[in-house]
C-alpha positions in Angstrom: 79.7 -5.8 4.4 79.1 -3.2 1.4 82.9 -2.0 2.7 84.7 -5.3 2.5 82.3 -6.0 -0.9 83.9 -3.1 -2.2 87.5 -3.8 -1.0 87.5 -7.1 -2.9 86.1 -5.7 -6.1 89.2 -3.1 -6.0 91.7 -4.6 -4.8 91.3 -8.2 -5.8 89.0 -8.2 -9.0 90.4 -5.0 -10.4 94.3 -6.2 -9.8 93.9 -8.9 -11.8 90.9 -11.3 -10.2 88.9 -11.1 -13.2 86.9 -14.3 -12.7 85.7 -12.6 -9.1 83.3 -10.9 -10.9 81.3 -13.9 -11.2 80.9 -13.9 -7.3 80.9 -9.9 -6.8 78.1 -8.8 -9.2 74.4 -9.8 -9.8 73.6 -11.6 -12.9 71.7 -8.6 -14.2 74.7 -6.3 -13.3 75.0 -3.0 -15.4 78.4 -1.1 -15.5 77.8 2.6 -16.8 81.1 3.8 -18.3 81.1 6.9 -20.2 79.8 6.1 -23.7 78.8 2.7 -23.2 77.1 0.0 -20.7 78.4 -3.6 -19.8 75.9 -6.0 -18.8 76.7 -9.0 -16.4 79.8 -10.7 -15.0 81.0 -11.8 -18.2 80.9 -8.6 -20.0 82.7 -7.2 -17.0 85.3 -9.6 -17.4 85.9 -8.9 -20.9 86.0 -4.9 -20.3 88.6 -5.5 -17.4 90.9 -7.9 -19.6 90.6 -4.9 -22.4 91.3 -2.4 -19.8 94.5 -4.3 -18.4 95.9 -5.5 -21.9 98.0 -2.7 -22.8 99.5 -2.3 -19.8 102.1 -4.4 -17.6 102.4 -4.2 -13.5 99.2 -3.2 -13.0 98.4 -2.2 -9.7 94.9 -0.2 -8.5 95.2 1.1 -5.2 92.3 2.4 -2.9 92.7 6.5 -2.0 89.8 7.3 -0.3 86.7 5.5 1.4 84.8 3.7 0.4 82.1 5.6 1.7 78.8 3.6 2.3 75.5 5.3 2.7 72.4 2.4 2.6 73.1 0.3 -0.6 75.5 2.7 -2.1 79.3 2.9 -2.0 81.5 5.5 -3.2 85.2 5.5 -3.4 88.4 7.1 -5.3 91.1 4.9 -6.5 94.3 5.2 -8.9 95.2 2.8 -11.8 99.2 2.5 -12.5 101.2 0.3 -14.7 103.6 0.4 -17.3 102.8 1.0 -21.0 105.8 0.5 -23.6 107.7 0.7 -20.9 106.7 4.0 -19.4 105.0 4.4 -16.3 101.5 5.8 -16.0 98.7 6.5 -13.7 95.3 7.8 -13.6 92.6 8.5 -11.2 88.9 8.0 -11.0 85.8 7.7 -8.8 83.2 4.7 -8.4 79.7 4.8 -6.8 77.8 1.2 -6.9 74.6 -0.2 -5.5 74.5 -3.2 -3.8 71.9 -5.9 -3.8 71.3 -9.0 -2.0 75.0 -8.9 -0.8 76.5 -8.4 -4.8 76.8 -5.4 -6.5 74.2 -4.4 -9.2 75.0 -1.1 -10.7 78.2 0.6 -11.2 79.3 4.4 -12.1 82.6 5.5 -13.3 84.4 8.2 -14.0 88.3 8.5 -14.8 90.8 10.7 -15.7 90.8 9.7 -19.3 92.4 12.8 -21.0 95.0 12.8 -18.1 95.5 9.0 -19.3 95.6 10.1 -22.9 98.2 12.5 -22.4 100.6 9.9 -20.9 100.1 7.7 -23.7 100.6 10.0 -26.4 
């Protein structure tokens, strides 16, 4: 169950079906990004939109996992797309905690420095 939930999270929601957040996360969801917390599905949707906005042809792929233990799931992914006509890609890791068939908490670590170097 958590494996399917994560695959929908990454392969559907992060690939553009942002409204799916209302189905996949709890109302009191908290996402922990470096330097900021995101609360609830509506804030998550806004962060997803902002993250995709500078890019075209976004494709998020699953590289490793998901690995499930109890109510926790972990995975490694790659985000790729075009930025001002140049291809860019960076990877990251997710850890999510499920509660009642939806995600209640999220921690992400990604290669921001690598992305910044590609963007110039």
